[in-house]
C-alpha positions in Angstrom: 17.2 -1.6 12.1 13.6 -1.9 11.1 10.5 0.0 12.1 6.8 0.0 11.0 4.4 2.6 9.7 1.1 3.3 11.5 -1.0 1.1 9.2 0.7 -2.0 10.6 -0.3 -1.0 14.2 -3.9 -0.2 13.1 -4.3 -3.6 11.3 -3.2 -5.2 14.5 -6.3 -4.0 16.3 -8.8 -3.8 13.4 -10.7 -7.1 13.0 -12.3 -6.1 9.7 -9.5 -7.9 7.7 -8.4 -11.0 9.7 -5.6 -11.9 7.2 -4.0 -8.5 7.5 -4.6 -8.5 11.3 -2.7 -11.9 11.5 0.1 -10.6 9.2 0.5 -7.4 11.3 0.6 -9.4 14.5 3.5 -11.5 12.9 5.3 -8.3 11.9 4.9 -6.7 15.3 6.0 -9.9 17.1 9.1 -10.0 14.9 9.9 -6.4 15.6 9.4 -6.8 19.3 11.8 -9.8 19.2 14.4 -7.4 17.7 13.6 -4.6 20.2 12.8 -2.4 17.1 12.0 1.2 17.6 8.8 3.2 16.7 8.7 6.7 15.4 6.9 9.0 17.9 4.6 10.3 15.1 3.1 6.8 14.9 1.5 7.2 18.3 -0.4 10.3 17.2 -1.4 8.8 13.9 -2.5 5.6 15.7 -4.7 7.6 18.0 -6.3 9.4 15.1 -6.9 6.3 13.0 -8.6 4.5 16.0 -10.8 7.5 16.6 -11.6 8.4 13.0 -11.6 5.0 11.1 -12.5 2.6 13.8 -14.7 5.0 15.8 -13.3 4.1 19.1 -13.9 6.3 22.1 -11.2 8.9 22.8 -10.2 7.4 26.2 -9.6 4.0 24.4 -7.6 5.6 21.6 -5.5 7.5 24.2 -4.8 4.3 26.2 -3.9 2.3 23.1 -1.5 5.0 22.0 0.1 5.1 25.5 0.5 1.4 25.3 2.6 1.8 22.2 4.7 4.4 23.9 5.6 2.0 26.7 6.1 -1.0 24.3 8.6 0.5 21.9 11.8 2.4 22.1 10.9 5.8 20.6 12.6 7.7 17.8 11.5 11.4 17.7 11.7 13.9 14.9 14.4 16.5 15.3 14.8 20.0 13.8 17.1 18.6 11.2 14.9 15.6 10.3 11.9 18.0 10.1 13.7 20.4 7.8 14.6 17.5 5.6 11.0 16.4 5.6 9.9 19.9 4.6 12.4 19.9 1.7 11.2 16.5 0.6 7.6 17.5 0.8 8.3 20.6 -1.3 9.4 18.4 -4.2 6.0 16.8 -4.2 7.4 13.2 -4.0 5.9 12.6 -0.5 3.4 14.2 1.8 4.9 16.1 4.7 3.8 13.4 7.2 5.3 10.6 5.2 8.5 12.5 4.7 8.6 13.4 8.4 8.1 9.7 9.4 10.8 8.5 7.0 13.2 11.2 7.8 12.9 10.7 11.6 13.2 6.9 11.2 16.3 7.3 9.0 17.9 9.8 11.4 17.2 7.4 14.2 19.3 4.7 12.5 16.6 2.7 10.7 17.4 1.2 7.4 13.9 -0.2 6.6 10.3 0.7 7.4 7.4 -1.7 6.8 4.5 0.3 5.2 1.5 -0.4 3.1 1.0 3.4 2.4 4.2 4.1 0.4 5.7 2.4 -2.7 7.7 -0.7 -2.1 11.4 0.1 -2.6 11.0 3.9 -2.1 14.1 5.3 -0.6 14.9 8.3 1.5 18.7 8.4 2.2 19.6 5.0 3.8 16.0 4.1 4.6 13.9 1.8 2.3 10.2 1.1 2.4 9.2 -2.5 2.3 5.5 -3.3 1.4 4.3 -5.9 3.9 1.6 -7.7 2.0 1.3 -10.0 -1.0 -2.4 -10.9 -1.1 -3.4 -12.2 2.3 0.1 -13.1 3.4 3.4 -11.4 4.1 5.4 -10.4 1.0 8.6 -12.2 0.2 10.5 -9.0 0.9 8.9 -8.5 4.3 9.6 -12.1 5.2 13.2 -11.9 4.2 13.6 -8.6 6.1 12.0 -10.0 9.3 13.5 -13.5 9.3 16.4 -13.4 6.9 18.9 -12.8 9.7 19.9 -9.3 8.5 18.2 -6.0 8.1 18.6 -6.1 4.3 
C-alpha cells in the first residue's frame, strides 16, 4: 500500500512549478485509482503550507484540507506509533514530524510513501520512502511503484 507526503499535495495546487504540478497530479491520480490512504497529519501540514507558503486565506486553506479528508481513506497516528516516532526522533535520524508521519503510515499498513522531503530509500520498519522526481519528470522508482503492478 502506498501513500504520499504533504509536499505532493502542495505541488498539486501550487502553480509555480508546472512540471512538479503535473507530476504530482499524476501521482495523486494513480493513488486515487488504488484507493490509497492518507495520513491524517498531512491535512494539517497541507493547511499550514497553503497558508504560510502560498499565502492563501485561512478559509481557503481549511476547505482544501477538508477536501483531502473526504477524498482519502485516513490513517491516524496512535499512541504506539507516536511513541515510536518519539524514539526515532530522539536518535536524531528524523524530525519528530517526519518520524510521526512514517510511523503512522507504517502502522496503517503502508509499505511505501512518496516524498520529496526525505531520502530516497529511507526505511522505517516495513515502510520505504520513494523520491518522486527525476528532474522535471517522475523518477523511475516512482513510476515502477505507481504502475509496476505491485507495491514494491
